[in-house]
N, C-alpha and C positions, 0 to 999 in steps of 0.2 A: 266277854269284854271285846269291844270292837277294835279292829286293827288300826294302829296310829298312822296318820298321813301327814306329809309336809304341809305346814301352815302357809297362809298367804305371804307372810314376811319371808319365809324360807324361799318361796317361789321367786319373789322379787329380788332377793339377794342373789339368787342363782342367775337370774337374767342380767342383773347389774354386773356381776363378775364376768359373764360371757361378753357383755358389751365392752367392758374395759379390756378384756383379753383381745377382742377383735381390733380395738383401737391400737393397742400395743403392737400387735402383729402388723397392722397397716403402717405404723410409723417405722417399725423395724424394716419392713420391705422397702420403704422409700429411702431410708438411710443406706441400706445395703445396695440398692440400685445405684445411688450416687457413688458409693465407694467402689463397687465391684463391676458395674456394667461397662463403663467407658473403656475403650481400647487403651492399651499401654503402647507408647510409641518410641521409636528412635527417630529423632527429628533430623531433618536435613541440616547439614553443617552451615553455619553462617560464614559465607565467603563473599568478598567484594566482587563486583562485576569485573571480569577480566577478558582480554582478547584484543586483537588489533582492529576490530570492526566496531562501528557505532550503530546502534538501533535508533532510528528517527521516527517517532510516532506520527509526525506530521507530514511524512512523505505521502504524496498523492497515491491513491489506490490504482491498481492496474486497469480498473474499469473506466477510468476517465476523470473528468472534473468533479470537484467536491461541492456539495451543497451543505451549508451550515444551518443546523436546526437548534432552536432554543428548547431545552428540555428540563423538566424537573421530575425526578423519580422517587421523591419521598414526600408524600402528603397523605392525609387521612380524612375519610368521610364517615358518615354515620354508619354504625354497625350494630346489630342486635337491637334495633329500635331506638338507637341513640344512647344506649348504655355504655358503649365503648367507642374508641377511636375519635372521630371528629364531630364537628357540629353541623356540617352541611351534607346534602345528598350528593351522589355522584354527578348528576347533571349540573347542579349548582357549582360544584368544584370545577368541572370541565369548562363551563361558561366563564367562570372567573379567569382562569388561566388563558383560555383562548382569546379573550378580550384584551389581554396584555401581551399578545404576540407569541405565545408558546406554541410550538409545533407538536410536541409530545408531552402528555401529562400522565405520569405514572402514579396511580393511586395505590399506595402501599399499605393497605389495611392489615392489621395483625391477623396472621393465619387465615387469610381470605383473599381469593383472587376474583376480581370483578369481571363481568363479561364486557365485550365491546359494546359501545353505544352507537346509535345512529349518527351518521355524519362524522365519525372519527376516522380521519384519513389514515393515520398511523397508530395502530393499537399495540401497545406494549404491555402485556400482563405482568404485574408486579405484586409482590406482597412482602410484608416485613415479618420475618421469623423471630420468635422469641417471646416467652411469657413468664420469664423468671423474675426474681427479686432484684437482680443486679444489672439490668439493662444490657445483657449480652444479646444484642440484636443484630440481625443481618438483613439486607435487602436482596431479594432474589429477583433479578430483572430477566424478562423473557421466561417467566415461571411456567412450568408445565403441570405442576401439582404442588400441593401443600404438604410439607413434611412436619410431623408432630414430635419428632425426637427432640427432647430438651432435658436439661438438668436444672430445674427451677430453683432449687435451694441454694446451691453454690456451684462454682465452676473453677477448677484448676485448669492448667494448660491442656491436659489430655481431654478434659470435657470439651473445651473449646475446639480442639482439633477434630474430635469425633463429630461434633455438630457440623463443622465446615466440610468434612469429608462426606457427610450424609447429604448436605445441600448441594454439593458441587455438580451433581448430575441432574438436579431438579430444575435447572434453568440455564440461561445463556451467559449470565454475568452475575457474579456474587460480590457483594460489598459488605465490609464490616462497618456497622453504623456507630457513630459517636463513641469511639473507643475510650475517650477520657471521661465519659459520664459515669460517675460512681466507680471510677477506676476499673471499668469492665474489662479492658485490655491494657496491660502495662507495656512498657517499652520492650522488655524481654520477651513478652508474648509476640510482639510484632516482629522481632528478630527471628523467632523460631517457627511461627505458624505458616502453613502453606495451604493452597487450595482455593484461595479467594483471588479476585482480580483487582480489587480496589479497596480503599479505605476512605470513609467520610471525613474529610479534613475540616470542613466548615459547614455548620448548620446552626439551628437555634440551640442545639445541645452539644455542639462539637467545635473545638478549636484544637486540632490534632496534627499540626505540621510535624511536631517532634515524633509522633508515631509513624508518620509516613517516612521521614528520614531514617528512623531506626530500621524499618523494613528494607529500604533501598540500600542502606549501608551494609546490611547483611546479605545483599545479593538477591533480594526478593523483587522481581519485576512487577510491581503493582502501581496502580494509578491513583491519583487524588481526585476526590469528587466533592462538590458543594451541593447543598440542597436546602430547601425551606424547612423540612420536617414540620409542615403546617398541619394544625388541627382545627383552625378556625380562620377562614379568610377575612372575617370582619376585624381581625386584629392585625394592624400593619406590621407589628414586630414579628409576625409569622409568615409573611408573604413577600416574595420578590427580594429575598435577602441572599439566597444562594441558588445557583442553577449551573447547568453545563451547556456549552455550545459544541455540538457534535458535528463533525465533518463526514457526511455520508456520501457514498458513491451512488446510492439509489434511495429514493424516498419511500422506503418500506421498513417494516420492523427488522427484516434481515439486514438491511443496510445499517440500521442503528446498532444491531448486535455486533456486526463486523467492525464498525468504527470504534465502539466501546472497547472491544477486546484488543484492537490495535493500539488503543490509547490516543486516537485521533479526536481529542476533545480538550477544551479548556474550561476550567472552573472559574466562576465569577462569584465574588463574595461582596455583597453590597449591604452590609449590616445597617448602615445609616441611610439607605435608600438614595444615595447620590448616584447620578447618572453615570453609567460605566463608559469607559473609553471603548473605542472599537478596534479590535485586533485586525491588522492588515495582513500580517504574515508572521509565521515562525517556521524557520527551516534551518537545516544543517547542510552547509556546503563544504564538503571535505571535513576539515576539523574546525570550521568556523561556524559558530552558532549565532544566528541572527534573529532579531525580533523587531517588529515595526508596528506602531499604533497610529491612529488617525490624528491624534493631538498629543501635545507634550504630557508626559507623566510626571508625578512627583519623584518617583525613582523606578529604576529597573535593576533588579538584583539577579545575579547568577549564583545559584546555591549548589554546593557540592556535598561531599561525604560528611555525614554526621550533622548536616545543616549548616556547615561553614559557608559564609558568603565569600565566593571567589572574586567577584567584582561587583561594583555598584556604580550606576550612572544616574545623575539627578537632572531633573527638568529637561528631559529630552523625549522625543517621540520614537527614537530608534536606538538600538545598541547592538553590539556584537562582542563575542567572547571566543578566543581561540583556545580550544581544548588542550589541556596539558597532559603530560605523561602520567602524572599522579592522579588525574581525575578518573573516577570510575563511573560516575554519573553526574549530570548537571541539569538542573531544572531552573525555570525562570519565574520570578514573582515581580509583577509590576503594579504600581498603585497610582490611581488618579482620583483626586477629590475624596480620598478615603476608601474608594472601591478598588478591590484587588482582582487581578487576573493571576491564576495559578496554571502554569503550563506543565504538561507532563514531561518527565525527564528523557533526555537522551542517555543511553548507557552502553557500556562496552559489552561485547560478546565475541565468541570465537567461532561464529558460524551458525549458532543456534541461539537466537535471542531469548526464546522462552523454553529453557530446558525443563524436563519433567521433574520438577522439584516436588517431592512428596514426603510426608512423614511415614516411615515404614512401621507397620503394626508388628509388634512382637507377639507372635501367636501363642507361644507356650505361656508367657506371663499373662497375656490377656485372658485366655481360656482357663488357666489355672486360677486366676483371681475370680472369674465368674463362677467357676465350679465351687470355690470356697464360699462365695456368697450364697449360692443355692443350698449348700450343705449347712451353713450357719442358720439360714432361715428355716430349713427343715428341722434342725435340732431345737430351735426356739419354738416352733409350732408344736413339736412333740412335747416339750416341757410344759408349755401352756395348757395343752389339752389334758395332760396327765394331772396337772395341778387342779384343773377344773373338776375332773372326775373324782379326785380324792376328797374334794370338798362337798360332794353331794350329801345331803342329810340322810342318815340311816333310817330305814323304815322298820319299826319293831316287828319281830316275828310273832305270829299268833300262837299263844300258849296251847300246849296239848296235854292231854291226860296220860295216864300210865299205859294205856293200850293204844295210843295213837289217836284217840278221839279228842276233840276240842275239850278244853278244861271245863267249860260250863256244862258239858254233858257228862253226868255221873257214870263212872265205870260200873258194870254189873257186879254184884257181890258173888262170892264163891257158891253160896247156897242156891242163888238164882241160876248159876251156870249148871249146877248138878241137876236141878229140877228140869232145866231146859234139855239137858242130855237125856234124862229119863223119858221125856215126852217124845224125843226123836226116836229112841229105841223102841218104844211101844208102837209108833207108827210103822217102823220097819217090820216088826213081827206080825202085825195084823195085815 
């Protein structure tokens, strides 16, 4: 009788079980990665700005007079043959913005840094980080490389801090994008997170003044930025709605980075495409904060802790506010014809305006959690492999006869054995 072999159905069932086992382990790996890989932090305490000195972001640099540049750092062009990002090519996008008086065009394609183009006087490499489901995105300005660390399924605060920490050294200036989109960052996140330089307060997908004030009230010295977040220049609702005017000491990318980090820029939000007013000056003289525009505004507001309006002036081109003892920061919002100017805040400090605020990694908890994740995955993999082996179909053993011969070969009879023995004996005697 022939040896039995696994049938075709058995082979396919075994392959199907192996496939589902691989899928199960892959899903388990992703879940354990999200649960166990991000660092565990002790966040810097939320403390209001304090001290007897005031930081003025609009103070002229030591290098001399300031040149103001119109810039947009959040726009997208075609990528992967048009399958992702925007609708236009890089040259088309650059031509569009240059024709409208922009000095710097930061094209922030997802996970991609474009090269400089011919005729580009000031090239600022930019990319938008993030490819998850909940729009936890950041703009890396002055980017040196693309970082692929991400938690695409979900993010708690420690995931967000881990990403910010990873991106901090990848560029010159780090912005949290549209924090209110899909509740990507809540107000408590903004009070706790560190490592970024600015938050996108106005764009096609952002209206996040409250997030900015939450961070400032917690003593986080960050700036507010406006942008287009444009994906198609042929749609007016995506272009020239948000930009920044940056005061540089030199017309170079380094000049742009230095001005951004110092906060020497104003954000303009022109959602309705109304012509913006022209800012003449914003400066701090002692404890007197002054602002002046080229034409009368609808209002000028001085905003302080938790977004409280400290003072408001209507139908005027200039206003001033004397800082009070209870003020920890004050920022200015001015509106003309529905278009707004957001000025970066002045804030208190005790000699060091930008202290080294950082979330401290708890190493024992972090590495203990990662080790537990690796162990859990190893045990899962062992259990799955063991289950697969136990389900292999048994192959029937080949039957044997009384003397170890296959069953189909008859064993010799005793008489035949005796006869065979006699023949062997005769051969030996002869």
